VOPAGU-2260 file (C-alpha; in pm, 1 decimal, decimal comma):
REM VOPAGU-2260
SITE   aa  ch    i         X         Y         Z
SITE  MET   A    0    4448,2    3153,6      55,5
SITE  ILE   A    1    4774,0    3279,8     219,0
SITE  ILE   A    2    5126,1    3252,6     -25,4
SITE  VAL   A    3    5410,5    3255,6     200,1
SITE  GLY   A    4    5726,5    3314,2      31,9
SITE  LEU   A    5    6031,3    3156,4     246,6
SITE  THR   A    6    6366,8    3200,8     176,9
SITE  GLY   A    7    6734,2    3214,2     342,4
SITE  SER   A    8    7077,1    3204,9     284,1
SITE  ILE   A    9    7321,6    2951,2     250,3
SITE  GLY   A   10    7337,1    2718,6     583,7
SITE  MET   A   11    7071,2    2874,7     727,4
SITE  GLY   A   12    6861,6    2502,3     743,5
SITE  LYS   A   13    6642,6    2687,2     453,4
SITE  SER   A   14    6555,4    2341,8     291,0
SITE  THR   A   15    6523,3    2160,5     698,4
SITE  THR   A   16    6219,5    2436,9     737,2
SITE  ALA   A   17    6041,6    2374,2     434,2
SITE  LYS   A   18    6021,1    1978,0     564,6
SITE  MET   A   19    5909,9    2106,3     880,7
SITE  PHE   A   20    5628,0    2311,0     669,1
SITE  ALA   A   21    5542,9    2012,8     496,1
SITE  GLU   A   22    5506,7    1813,5     761,7
SITE  GLU   A   23    5250,5    2038,0     932,2
SITE  GLY   A   24    5001,9    1965,2     586,4
SITE  VAL   A   25    5109,5    2295,0     421,2
SITE  PRO   A   26    5190,9    2245,7      34,0
SITE  VAL   A   27    5549,3    2360,7     -12,5
SITE  HIS   A   28    5619,8    2423,2    -391,5
SITE  ASP   A   29    6058,1    2371,2    -416,9
SITE  ALA   A   30    6181,7    2612,6    -691,7
SITE  ASP   A   31    6522,3    2456,8    -724,5
SITE  ALA   A   32    6364,9    2090,3    -714,3
SITE  ALA   A   33    6110,6    2219,2    -989,5
SITE  VAL   A   34    6475,3    2379,4   -1218,1
SITE  HIS   A   35    6578,5    1972,1   -1158,1
SITE  LEU   A   36    6294,4    1843,7   -1319,7
SITE  LEU   A   37    6243,4    2105,7   -1568,4
SITE  TYR   A   38    6626,0    2000,3   -1660,4
SITE  SER   A   39    6545,4    1603,6   -1714,0
SITE  GLY   A   40    6231,0    1735,3   -1894,5
SITE  LYS   A   41    6064,4    2042,3   -2095,7
SITE  ALA   A   42    6380,4    2230,3   -2078,6
SITE  ALA   A   43    6610,7    2062,2   -2236,9
SITE  PRO   A   44    6571,0    2026,9   -2560,6
SITE  LEU   A   45    6566,7    2412,3   -2541,7
SITE  ILE   A   46    6873,6    2408,1   -2321,4
SITE  GLU   A   47    7009,0    2183,2   -2607,5
SITE  GLU   A   48    6914,9    2423,2   -2865,5
SITE  ALA   A   49    7051,1    2728,1   -2710,4
SITE  PHE   A   50    7356,8    2563,9   -2527,4
SITE  PRO   A   51    7473,9    2239,8   -2791,9
SITE  GLY   A   52    7634,9    1932,3   -2623,9
SITE  THR   A   53    7538,9    2037,4   -2250,9
SITE  VAL   A   54    7285,0    1780,8   -2247,6
SITE  LYS   A   55    7334,6    1388,0   -2254,5
SITE  ASP   A   56    7022,6    1110,9   -2249,6
SITE  GLY   A   57    6782,5    1356,9   -2214,5
SITE  VAL   A   58    6936,7    1559,0   -1932,3
SITE  VAL   A   59    7135,9    1827,4   -1848,3
SITE  ASP   A   60    7446,6    1824,9   -1746,1
SITE  ARG   A   61    7499,6    2070,2   -1513,0
SITE  ALA   A   62    7879,7    2044,7   -1468,6
SITE  GLU   A   63    7879,3    2147,7   -1843,7
SITE  LEU   A   64    7607,0    2414,2   -1825,2
SITE  GLY   A   65    7798,1    2511,6   -1581,3
SITE  LYS   A   66    8118,7    2599,7   -1770,5
SITE  ARG   A   67    7905,1    2762,7   -2022,1
SITE  VAL   A   68    7752,7    3018,5   -1809,6
SITE  VAL   A   69    7912,5    3058,8   -1491,5
SITE  GLY   A   70    8046,1    3447,1   -1538,7
SITE  ASN   A   71    7941,4    3466,0   -1876,9
SITE  ALA   A   72    7673,5    3735,0   -1777,4
SITE  GLU   A   73    7518,2    3717,1   -2117,7
SITE  ALA   A   74    7467,5    3362,5   -2182,1
SITE  MET   A   75    7344,2    3346,4   -1793,1
SITE  ALA   A   76    7102,3    3605,6   -1903,6
SITE  ARG   A   77    6998,0    3351,4   -2245,1
SITE  LEU   A   78    6949,0    3050,4   -1945,7
SITE  GLU   A   79    6742,6    3236,6   -1757,4
SITE  LYS   A   80    6496,2    3334,7   -1978,6
SITE  ILE   A   81    6440,0    2952,3   -2097,3
SITE  VAL   A   82    6426,0    2862,0   -1719,0
SITE  HIS   A   83    6227,6    3109,9   -1540,2
SITE  PRO   A   84    5911,5    3134,1   -1736,6
SITE  LEU   A   85    5921,0    2704,1   -1701,4
SITE  VAL   A   86    5950,5    2724,8   -1344,1
SITE  ARG   A   87    5720,2    3039,9   -1312,1
SITE  GLU   A   88    5478,2    2812,8   -1537,5
SITE  ALA   A   89    5524,2    2547,9   -1237,6
SITE  GLU   A   90    5444,3    2758,2    -988,1
SITE  ILE   A   91    5109,9    2874,4   -1117,9
SITE  ALA   A   92    5021,6    2504,0   -1158,6
SITE  PHE   A   93    5101,2    2473,7    -782,0
SITE  LEU   A   94    4859,0    2725,8    -658,1
SITE  ASP   A   95    4588,2    2634,3    -905,3
SITE  LYS   A   96    4596,5    2290,3    -721,0
SITE  ALA   A   97    4646,2    2416,4    -410,1
SITE  ARG   A   98    4339,3    2676,4    -455,0
SITE  ALA   A   99    4109,6    2373,5    -659,0
SITE  GLU   A  100    4194,1    2175,1    -340,1
SITE  ASN   A  101    4124,4    2494,3     -43,4
SITE  ARG   A  102    4438,2    2451,4     145,0
SITE  PRO   A  103    4455,6    2782,2     381,4
SITE  VAL   A  104    4820,5    2820,6     344,3
SITE  VAL   A  105    5045,4    2740,0     109,9
SITE  VAL   A  106    5486,8    2763,4      97,7
SITE  LEU   A  107    5689,5    2873,7    -192,8
SITE  ASP   A  108    6059,9    2800,3    -121,7
SITE  ILE   A  109    6271,4    3024,4    -337,4
SITE  PRO   A  110    6639,2    3078,0    -244,2
SITE  LEU   A  111    6668,7    3426,2    -432,5
SITE  LEU   A  112    6297,5    3524,4    -321,8
SITE  PHE   A  113    6409,4    3902,8    -247,9
SITE  GLU   A  114    6721,9    3861,0    -529,6
SITE  THR   A  115    6448,8    3800,1    -770,8
SITE  GLY   A  116    6187,4    3996,4    -641,2
SITE  GLY   A  117    5966,3    3682,2    -586,5
SITE  ASP   A  118    5885,3    3850,9    -285,9
SITE  ARG   A  119    5619,5    4067,1    -471,9
SITE  ARG   A  120    5455,9    3766,4    -527,9
SITE  VAL   A  121    5326,6    3635,5    -210,0
SITE  ASP   A  122    5148,5    3721,9     130,8
SITE  CYS   A  123    5448,3    3732,9     352,8
SITE  THR   A  124    5739,6    3623,5     368,8
SITE  VAL   A  125    5931,0    3362,4     630,7
SITE  VAL   A  126    6315,1    3439,3     680,6
SITE  VAL   A  127    6492,4    3103,8     821,9
SITE  THR   A  128    6844,7    3212,9     983,3
SITE  ALA   A  129    7117,7    3195,0    1206,4
SITE  PRO   A  130    7416,3    3362,9    1384,5
SITE  ALA   A  131    7715,9    3411,5    1094,0
SITE  ASP   A  132    7944,4    3206,3    1246,4
SITE  ILE   A  133    7699,3    2898,9    1290,8
SITE  GLN   A  134    7620,3    2963,3     882,4
SITE  ARG   A  135    7980,4    2933,5     837,7
SITE  GLU   A  136    8013,6    2668,2    1036,1
SITE  ARG   A  137    7790,0    2454,8     854,5
SITE  VAL   A  138    7894,9    2566,3     535,9
SITE  MET   A  139    8224,2    2487,9     525,4
SITE  ALA   A  140    8178,5    2079,3     680,5
SITE  ARG   A  141    8039,4    2014,2     307,8
SITE  PRO   A  142    8219,3    1804,0     130,0
SITE  GLY   A  143    8458,4    2001,9    -143,1
SITE  MET   A  144    8358,3    2338,1      24,0
SITE  THR   A  145    8605,0    2623,9      69,4
SITE  THR   A  146    8648,1    2981,0     173,8
SITE  GLU   A  147    8665,1    3146,2    -182,1
SITE  ARG   A  148    8372,9    2953,6    -280,8
SITE  PHE   A  149    8155,8    3061,7      50,2
SITE  VAL   A  150    8236,7    3414,6     -19,6
SITE  GLY   A  151    8143,2    3384,7    -376,7
SITE  LEU   A  152    7821,7    3207,9    -287,7
SITE  LEU   A  153    7718,2    3512,8     -44,0
SITE  ALA   A  154    7856,9    3732,5    -279,6
SITE  LYS   A  155    7558,1    3672,0    -504,9
SITE  GLN   A  156    7275,1    3660,9    -150,0
SITE  MET   A  157    7148,0    3965,3     -38,6
SITE  PRO   A  158    7306,4    3977,7     293,6
SITE  ASP   A  159    7118,3    3808,3     589,8
SITE  ALA   A  160    7045,0    4110,0     825,3
SITE  GLU   A  161    6907,1    4305,5     475,4
SITE  LYS   A  162    6645,2    3965,5     464,7
SITE  ARG   A  163    6556,0    3955,4     829,4
SITE  ARG   A  164    6442,3    4329,8     795,2
SITE  ARG   A  165    6272,5    4221,2     513,9
SITE  ALA   A  166    6107,7    3947,1     685,0
SITE  ASP   A  167    5723,2    3915,1     802,3
SITE  PHE   A  168    5844,9    3606,4    1031,7
SITE  LEU   A  169    6179,4    3483,8    1152,7
SITE  VAL   A  170    6279,3    3131,0    1186,4
SITE  ASP   A  171    6605,3    3132,3    1413,5
SITE  THR   A  172    6782,7    2774,8    1360,0
SITE  SER   A  173    7057,7    2797,7    1567,6
SITE  LEU   A  174    6812,2    2779,5    1875,7
SITE  GLY   A  175    6715,0    2404,5    1825,5
SITE  MET   A  176    6504,3    2224,3    1570,2
SITE  GLU   A  177    6235,4    2162,6    1840,8
SITE  ALA   A  178    6252,7    2542,8    1850,5
SITE  ALA   A  179    6250,9    2613,4    1470,2
SITE  ARG   A  180    5998,9    2346,2    1428,8
SITE  ALA   A  181    5748,5    2514,5    1716,6
SITE  LYS   A  182    5819,2    2835,1    1545,5
SITE  VAL   A  183    5681,4    2664,2    1184,1
SITE  ARG   A  184    5396,1    2571,3    1372,3
SITE  ASP   A  185    5321,2    2915,5    1494,6
SITE  ILE   A  186    5363,0    3051,9    1197,5
SITE  VAL   A  187    5113,4    2790,1    1049,8
SITE  ARG   A  188    4878,7    2853,1    1305,3
SITE  VAL   A  189    4905,3    3286,6    1273,9
SITE  LEU   A  190    4826,0    3254,4     898,4
SITE  ALA   A  191    4535,2    2987,4     928,1
SITE  ALA   A  192    4390,0    3191,8    1133,7
SITE  ARG   A  193    4422,8    3484,3     918,6
SITE  ASN   A  194    4295,9    3285,6     600,0
SITE  SER   A  195    3995,9    3200,9     795,6
SITE  LYS   A  196    3945,9    3586,7     896,8
SITE  LYS   A  197    4036,9    3717,5     503,2
SITE  GLU   A  198    3747,4    3417,7     436,6
SITE  ALA   A  199    3507,5    3576,8     658,8
SITE  LEU   A  200    3563,5    3906,5     514,1
SITE  ASP   A  201    3546,2    3794,0     196,7
SITE  GLY   A  202    3234,7    3607,5     189,1
SITE  SER   A  203    3024,9    3910,2     398,7
SITE  ALA   A  204    3203,3    4134,1     134,3
C-alpha cells in the first residue's frame, strides 16, 4: 500500500483536491475532520479537564478554547499533547482498515504535513499549489477574512515554494478543476502501478 501525504497552504484548493482523490476511489483520512470528531468525543473530557469551561454540552467550544491557547505557547503545547496522540490513533486505525481491504493507495490529508514532520511517515507527498495572487484572492474572499489574519495564517505555514521543492507530485489548481482532476487521476495511476510493482517484488523475495 502506498501512503500519500496531501498538503497545501491556505487557499490552494487542498480540500477540493482531497475530494478528487476520494472520487477516484482512494480512501482519504482528513486530519482536520478527525480533530472535529474528537472535539465532540474522546478528546472533550480531557480538554475540559485541562481547560475548564471550554466544553459545552459535551462538545469543545472552539472559540473559547482558542481564547485560551492562541498566542500562549505553553497552553498550545498542553492542548497538542492531548489531541495529537488521539489524531494519530485515528490515523493508524484508518491505515489498518485500508490494509485489511487491500487498498493500493491511501491519502493522509494533513494541512501542516511538513511543518509537523508528518512527511516522515508517508511514502510520497502531493502538494496542492497556485500562484500567490490567486491564493490571496481566494482567501480574501472568505467571510470575515482580513489582511492581518491572512498574513498571520501564512506565517504559521511553510512557504509554498519550499513545499513545492519538497513535493513528489504537484497539483496546480490555478489551471482549472478539470486539469487538477486529470493530474489527480495521473497520480493515482502512477502510484497504483508502483504499488503493484512493489507487491510483485515482495512476493518474489
